[in-house]
C-alpha positions as CSV (number, residue, x, y, z in Angstrom):
1,M,-165.8,71.4,81.4
2,T,-165.3,71.6,85.3
3,V,-162.8,74.3,86.5
4,A,-161.5,75.7,89.9
5,I,-161.2,79.3,90.5
6,K,-158.8,80.7,92.9
7,R,-159.8,84.3,93.9
8,C,-158.1,87.0,96.4
9,A,-159.6,86.6,99.7
10,L,-158.2,90.0,100.6
11,I,-157.9,92.6,98.2
12,D,-154.3,94.4,98.6
13,E,-151.3,94.7,96.9
14,R,-149.2,91.8,98.3
15,Q,-152.2,89.2,97.2
16,K,-152.4,90.9,93.8
17,K,-148.6,90.5,93.7
18,E,-148.8,86.9,94.8
19,F,-151.4,86.1,92.1
20,G,-149.4,87.8,89.5
21,Q,-146.2,86.0,90.5
22,E,-148.3,82.4,90.0
23,M,-149.7,83.5,87.0
24,L,-146.2,84.3,85.6
25,I,-144.9,80.9,86.7
26,L,-147.7,78.6,85.8
27,S,-147.9,79.9,82.5
28,Q,-144.2,78.5,82.0
29,I,-145.1,75.0,83.3
30,N,-146.3,71.8,81.7
31,H,-145.7,68.9,83.8
32,K,-148.2,66.1,84.7
33,N,-147.4,66.8,88.5
34,I,-147.9,70.5,88.6
35,V,-151.5,71.9,88.5
36,K,-152.4,73.3,85.3
37,L,-153.3,76.9,84.8
38,L,-156.2,77.3,82.3
39,G,-156.7,81.3,82.5
40,C,-156.7,84.3,84.5
41,C,-158.3,87.6,85.0
42,L,-156.2,90.2,86.8
43,E,-157.3,93.4,85.6
44,V,-160.5,93.2,87.7
45,E,-161.3,94.4,91.2
46,V,-161.0,90.7,92.7
47,P,-158.3,88.9,90.4
48,M,-158.9,85.4,89.7
49,L,-157.1,82.3,88.4
50,V,-158.6,79.3,86.8
51,Y,-157.3,76.0,87.1
52,E,-158.0,72.2,86.0
53,F,-160.4,71.0,88.6
54,I,-158.7,68.3,91.0
55,P,-161.5,66.3,92.5
56,N,-160.1,64.6,95.5
57,G,-158.5,67.5,97.7
58,T,-155.2,67.7,99.3
59,L,-152.8,65.2,100.6
60,F,-153.1,67.0,103.9
61,E,-156.8,66.3,103.9
62,L,-156.2,62.6,102.9
63,I,-153.8,62.2,106.0
64,H,-155.4,64.3,108.5
65,G,-158.8,65.1,107.2
66,K,-162.3,63.1,107.9
67,N,-161.1,60.2,106.4
68,R,-157.6,59.9,108.5
69,G,-159.1,56.7,109.8
70,L,-159.0,54.9,106.7
71,Q,-155.9,52.8,106.1
72,I,-154.3,54.0,103.1
73,S,-151.3,51.5,102.2
74,F,-147.8,52.5,102.2
75,N,-147.3,51.6,98.5
76,T,-150.1,54.5,97.8
77,L,-148.5,57.0,99.8
78,L,-145.2,56.3,98.6
79,R,-146.6,56.8,94.9
80,I,-148.2,60.1,95.9
81,A,-144.6,61.1,97.5
82,H,-142.8,60.1,94.5
83,E,-144.9,62.0,92.0
84,A,-145.0,65.2,94.4
85,A,-141.1,65.1,94.4
86,E,-141.3,64.6,90.5
87,G,-143.0,68.0,90.5
88,L,-140.5,69.8,92.5
89,H,-137.6,68.3,90.9
90,F,-138.6,69.6,87.6
91,L,-139.5,73.0,88.8
92,H,-135.6,73.0,90.3
93,S,-134.0,71.3,87.4
94,Y,-135.9,71.8,84.4
95,A,-137.7,75.0,84.6
96,S,-135.8,77.9,83.1
97,P,-135.1,80.0,85.1
98,P,-135.5,77.4,88.1
99,I,-138.4,78.0,90.4
100,L,-138.2,77.6,94.2
101,H,-141.6,76.9,95.5
102,G,-141.2,78.3,98.7
103,D,-144.1,77.0,100.7
104,V,-144.1,73.1,100.2
105,K,-146.5,71.2,102.2
106,T,-148.9,68.7,102.0
107,A,-151.9,71.2,101.8
108,N,-150.3,72.5,98.4
109,I,-150.2,68.6,97.0
110,L,-153.6,68.2,95.1
111,L,-154.9,64.6,94.2
112,D,-156.8,63.9,90.9
113,E,-159.5,61.7,90.1
114,N,-156.6,58.7,90.1
115,Y,-155.1,60.2,93.3
116,M,-152.1,61.5,91.1
117,A,-150.2,64.2,92.9
118,K,-150.2,67.6,91.6
119,V,-148.0,70.6,93.3
120,T,-150.0,73.8,93.6
121,D,-149.9,77.3,95.1
122,F,-147.1,79.4,93.8
123,G,-147.8,82.8,95.4
124,A,-144.5,82.5,97.5
125,S,-142.4,81.1,94.7
126,I,-139.4,82.6,93.4
127,L,-138.0,82.8,89.7
128,A,-134.1,81.9,90.4
129,P,-131.8,83.7,87.8
130,S,-129.3,81.0,86.6
131,D,-126.2,83.0,88.2
132,K,-127.7,82.8,91.6
133,E,-128.5,80.2,94.1
134,Q,-130.3,82.0,96.9
135,F,-132.0,85.0,97.5
136,V,-132.5,87.4,100.7
137,T,-136.4,87.6,101.0
138,I,-139.1,88.2,103.5
139,V,-139.7,84.7,105.1
140,Q,-142.6,83.1,103.8
141,G,-144.2,79.7,104.4
142,T,-146.1,77.9,106.9
143,C,-144.8,76.9,110.2
144,G,-143.8,73.5,110.8
145,Y,-142.5,73.3,107.4
146,L,-140.3,76.3,107.4
147,D,-136.6,75.4,107.0
148,P,-134.6,76.9,110.1
149,E,-131.7,78.1,108.1
150,Y,-133.9,80.1,105.8
151,M,-135.7,81.5,109.1
152,Q,-132.1,82.4,110.1
153,T,-130.7,83.9,107.0
154,C,-133.9,84.9,105.1
155,Q,-132.1,83.0,102.2
156,L,-134.4,81.1,99.9
157,T,-132.7,78.3,98.1
158,D,-133.8,75.0,96.4
159,K,-132.6,73.2,99.8
160,S,-135.4,75.2,101.7
161,D,-138.1,73.3,99.5
162,V,-135.9,70.2,100.2
163,Y,-136.3,70.6,104.1
164,S,-140.2,71.0,103.6
165,F,-140.5,68.1,101.6
166,G,-139.0,66.0,104.7
167,V,-141.6,67.3,106.7
168,I,-144.0,66.0,104.3
169,I,-142.6,62.5,104.2
170,L,-142.9,62.6,108.1
171,E,-146.4,63.3,107.7
172,I,-146.9,60.1,105.6
173,L,-144.8,58.0,107.9
174,T,-146.5,59.0,111.3
175,G,-149.9,60.6,110.5
176,Q,-149.2,63.5,112.5
177,M,-149.3,67.2,112.1
178,P,-146.3,68.7,111.5
179,L,-146.8,71.1,114.5
180,K,-148.6,70.9,117.6
181,L,-149.9,74.0,119.5
182,E,-150.1,72.1,123.1
183,G,-147.4,70.0,124.9
184,P,-143.7,70.5,126.0
185,A,-141.8,72.7,123.2
186,I,-139.6,69.6,122.2
187,Q,-142.9,67.3,121.2
188,K,-144.6,70.6,119.8
189,S,-142.7,70.0,116.4
190,L,-142.8,66.9,114.4
191,S,-139.2,67.0,112.9
192,S,-138.0,67.3,116.4
193,V,-140.1,64.3,117.7
194,F,-139.0,62.2,114.6
195,L,-135.2,63.5,114.8
196,S,-135.2,62.3,118.5
197,A,-136.7,58.8,117.6
198,M,-134.3,58.3,115.0
199,K,-131.4,59.2,117.3
200,E,-132.4,56.7,119.8
201,N,-133.3,54.0,117.4
202,N,-136.9,53.9,118.2
203,L,-138.6,54.8,114.8
204,D,-141.2,52.4,115.5
205,S,-142.6,54.6,118.2
206,V,-143.7,57.4,115.8
207,L,-144.9,55.3,112.9
208,L,-148.6,54.8,111.9
209,S,-149.5,51.4,113.2
210,H,-151.0,50.1,110.2
211,I,-148.1,50.8,107.8
212,K,-145.7,48.6,109.9
213,G,-145.1,45.1,108.9
214,Q,-142.2,42.6,108.0
215,E,-142.6,43.2,104.1
216,T,-142.5,47.0,104.3
217,M,-140.1,47.8,107.2
218,E,-137.0,47.8,105.1
219,L,-138.9,50.5,102.9
220,I,-140.0,52.3,105.7
221,R,-136.7,52.6,106.9
222,G,-135.3,53.9,103.8
223,L,-137.8,56.5,103.8
224,A,-137.0,57.6,107.0
225,E,-133.6,57.6,106.3
226,L,-134.6,60.2,103.4
227,A,-136.4,62.4,105.5
228,K,-133.7,62.5,107.7
229,Q,-131.3,63.8,105.4
230,C,-133.7,66.2,104.1
231,L,-134.2,68.0,107.6
232,D,-130.5,68.3,108.2
233,M,-130.0,71.7,109.7
234,C,-127.4,72.7,107.2
235,G,-128.9,73.1,103.8
236,T,-125.7,72.1,102.2
237,N,-126.0,68.5,103.5
238,R,-129.5,67.8,102.2
239,P,-130.0,66.0,99.0
240,S,-131.5,67.9,95.7
241,M,-135.0,67.1,94.6
242,K,-133.4,64.9,91.9
243,E,-131.7,62.6,94.4
244,I,-134.8,62.4,96.5
245,T,-136.8,61.7,93.1
246,D,-134.1,59.1,92.4
247,E,-134.5,57.5,96.0
248,L,-138.3,57.3,96.0
249,G,-138.3,55.7,92.6
250,R,-135.9,53.2,94.1
251,L,-138.0,52.5,97.2
252,R,-141.1,52.6,94.7
253,K,-139.7,49.7,92.4
254,L,-138.6,47.7,95.2
255,S,-142.1,47.8,96.8
256,L,-143.4,46.4,93.9
257,H,-140.8,44.3,92.9
258,P,-138.8,43.5,96.0
259,W,-136.3,41.0,94.2
260,V,-135.0,43.7,91.8
261,Q,-132.5,46.3,92.4
262,V,-133.0,49.2,90.2
263,D,-131.5,52.3,88.8
264,T,-134.1,55.2,88.8
265,E,-132.0,57.8,86.8
266,M,-133.2,56.9,83.1
267,E,-136.8,56.8,84.4
268,T,-136.6,59.9,86.2
269,E,-135.3,61.8,83.1
270,S,-138.0,60.2,81.0
271,L,-140.8,61.0,83.4
272,L,-139.7,64.7,83.3
273,S,-139.6,64.7,79.6
274,G,-142.9,63.5,78.8
275,P,-145.1,60.5,78.9
276,S,-143.0,57.7,80.2
277,T,-143.2,54.2,78.8
278,I,-141.1,53.0,81.7
279,Y,-143.7,54.5,84.0
280,S,-146.6,53.2,82.3
281,G,-145.2,49.7,82.3
282,L,-144.8,50.0,86.0
283,E,-148.4,51.2,86.5
284,I,-149.9,48.5,84.1
285,E,-148.1,45.9,85.6
286,A,-148.8,46.8,89.0
287,S,-152.6,47.2,88.3
288,S,-152.6,43.6,86.7
289,T,-151.6,42.2,89.9
290,G,-154.5,44.0,91.4
291,Y,-152.3,46.0,93.9
292,L,-152.2,49.5,92.9
293,G,-155.4,49.3,90.9
294,D,-157.1,48.4,93.8
295,E,-155.6,50.8,96.2
296,R,-157.1,53.5,93.8
297,E,-160.3,52.2,93.7
298,N,-160.7,51.9,97.4
299,L,-159.6,55.4,98.4
300,P,-162.4,57.8,99.0
301,M,-163.8,60.2,96.2
302,N,-164.1,63.7,97.4
303,P,-166.6,65.5,94.7
304,G,-167.0,68.3,96.9
305,S,-163.6,69.4,97.0
306,T,-162.6,72.6,95.3
307,Y,-159.7,74.9,95.6
308,Y,-159.7,78.5,96.8
309,A,-157.2,81.0,97.9
310,R,-155.8,80.7,101.2
């Protein structure tokens, strides 16, 4: 059995606390879109966490890495986004107490042998008491993904994760990094560039060229509108992860069956409660057309990938 081992890069109290928090959170979670913790060894000089091995690296590597020239289909990217959203929705709505991830980004979405998304890295996560919706904390996270409201108030909420997920959608749509170190200030932030393009009704200017097409533009516009809602400066105006999951499920079904209007609420609940006959039927039907099945086969394998501490 192959496993992945995460070890402290720096042996200090902060790292040890993050490891303990990650172990506490993952020991309570069992969901197909969240990486599985198999064991731990904390009472040693260099603490270690042992995970299931996820062979195909991260969504960040898929979009920005050495295979970035590969033209990954919009349907595949939409599926990965939907699966990642399912994992975050589970953390917010079904974990007890709810869990705020705190560092949602493409580098924290692993891809298994079938390119199924699995959310990982819970070192910055918070267990939320049911009677509280926000916490005053030291701001943690990754530049380019951080919720501006969280940065101003130091109050982490579920809508902070939603903002970060909106940036992930932008990376999927544009293939661009969330933050550029060079250029004018307004062009350094991908979210600023995207929101400006949306305001000017010029979405085409920021999209990946290979995903643009007559058959996908309605879906792309729907995904872009969802990203815009996630990036609202006011957290209370942003959708919940449940609403995001429902909308991604709707878009995904339309991408496979454009003649059908669907209600995804029942499917979403089934996905979170365990193996889903609706989901399985969707995947089998898609594979039988040679569409999703071919996409999975044509994606690059990454046997050398492993997962270590930051």
